[in-house]
C-alpha positions in Angstrom: 2.3 14.9 -38.0 3.3 17.1 -35.0 5.1 15.9 -31.9 1.9 16.7 -29.9 -0.2 14.5 -32.3 2.3 11.7 -32.2 2.4 11.9 -28.4 -1.4 11.7 -28.2 -1.5 8.8 -30.6 1.2 6.9 -28.6 -0.5 7.7 -25.3 -3.8 6.2 -26.7 -1.9 3.0 -27.6 -0.4 2.9 -24.2 -3.8 3.3 -22.5 -5.5 0.7 -24.7 -4.4 -2.3 -22.7 -5.0 -0.7 -19.4 -8.7 -0.5 -19.9 -9.1 -4.2 -19.4 -7.3 -4.1 -16.0 -9.3 -1.0 -15.0 -12.6 -2.7 -15.9 -11.7 -5.9 -14.0 -10.7 -3.7 -11.0 -13.9 -1.7 -11.0 -16.3 -4.5 -11.6 -15.7 -6.2 -8.3 -19.2 -4.7 -7.6 -21.9 -4.9 -10.3 -22.1 -1.9 -12.6 -23.8 -1.1 -15.9 -22.0 0.1 -19.0 -22.7 3.8 -18.8 -21.9 4.1 -15.1 -18.6 2.2 -15.7 -17.8 4.6 -18.6 -18.4 7.6 -16.4 -16.3 6.1 -13.5 -13.4 5.3 -15.9 -13.4 8.7 -17.5 -13.7 10.5 -14.1 -10.6 8.4 -13.0 -8.7 9.6 -16.0 -8.9 6.4 -17.9 -10.3 7.9 -21.1 -12.5 5.5 -23.1 -15.5 5.9 -25.2 -18.6 3.7 -25.5 -17.6 2.4 -28.9 -14.6 0.8 -27.2 -16.1 -0.1 -23.8 -19.2 -2.0 -24.8 -17.5 -4.4 -27.2 -14.8 -4.9 -24.6 -17.4 -5.8 -22.0 -19.0 -8.3 -24.4 -15.6 -9.8 -25.2 -14.6 -10.1 -21.5 -18.0 -11.8 -20.8 -17.5 -14.2 -23.7 -14.1 -15.1 -22.4 -15.7 -15.9 -19.0 -14.0 -13.0 -17.1 -17.3 -11.2 -16.5 -20.8 -12.2 -15.8 -23.9 -10.1 -16.6 -27.4 -9.8 -15.5 -30.3 -7.6 -16.7 -31.9 -5.4 -14.2 -35.5 -4.6 -15.2 -36.6 -3.1 -11.9 -36.3 0.4 -13.2 -38.0 2.1 -16.1 -35.0 1.5 -18.3 -33.5 -2.0 -18.3 -29.8 -2.1 -17.7 -27.2 -4.9 -18.1 -25.0 -5.1 -15.0 -21.6 -6.6 -15.3 -19.5 -8.1 -12.5 -16.1 -9.9 -12.4 -16.4 -13.7 -12.4 -14.2 -15.9 -10.3 -11.9 -16.5 -13.3 -11.9 -12.7 -13.9 -10.8 -12.2 -10.3 -7.9 -14.5 -10.8 -7.0 -12.9 -14.1 -7.2 -9.4 -12.5 -4.8 -10.5 -9.8 -2.3 -11.7 -12.4 -2.7 -8.5 -14.4 -2.1 -6.4 -11.3 1.2 -8.3 -10.7 2.1 -7.8 -14.3 1.2 -4.1 -14.1 3.3 -3.5 -11.0 6.3 -5.3 -12.5 5.9 -3.3 -15.7 5.6 0.0 -13.8 8.8 -0.8 -11.8 10.7 -1.7 -15.0 9.6 1.4 -16.9 10.4 3.5 -13.8 13.9 2.1 -13.7 14.4 2.6 -17.5 13.2 6.2 -17.4 15.3 7.0 -14.4 18.4 5.5 -16.1 17.8 7.5 -19.3 16.7 10.6 -17.4 
């Protein structure tokens, strides 16, 4: 395996946990799966539907998201939004993320 392939694989692992935080951050306002997928990808948080849709269902099952079907349009869409518990978890994850970024920044500067 080349260094580039190894880097890509490790970067994918690194991003995997950030998708939860990104979803909780974006779903302050209701959104349906495909729109969320587009927003994440446009923001540089690369994720595919085979990852996102099961994640949304899992977060809903955990009580971090609520959902509601919108049948007003020709195509029904399931809209997700952060629940009150999801908002509290998001706040905690943001603090963890900020602490982690600060720690990694210190480590990479020291080893630089």
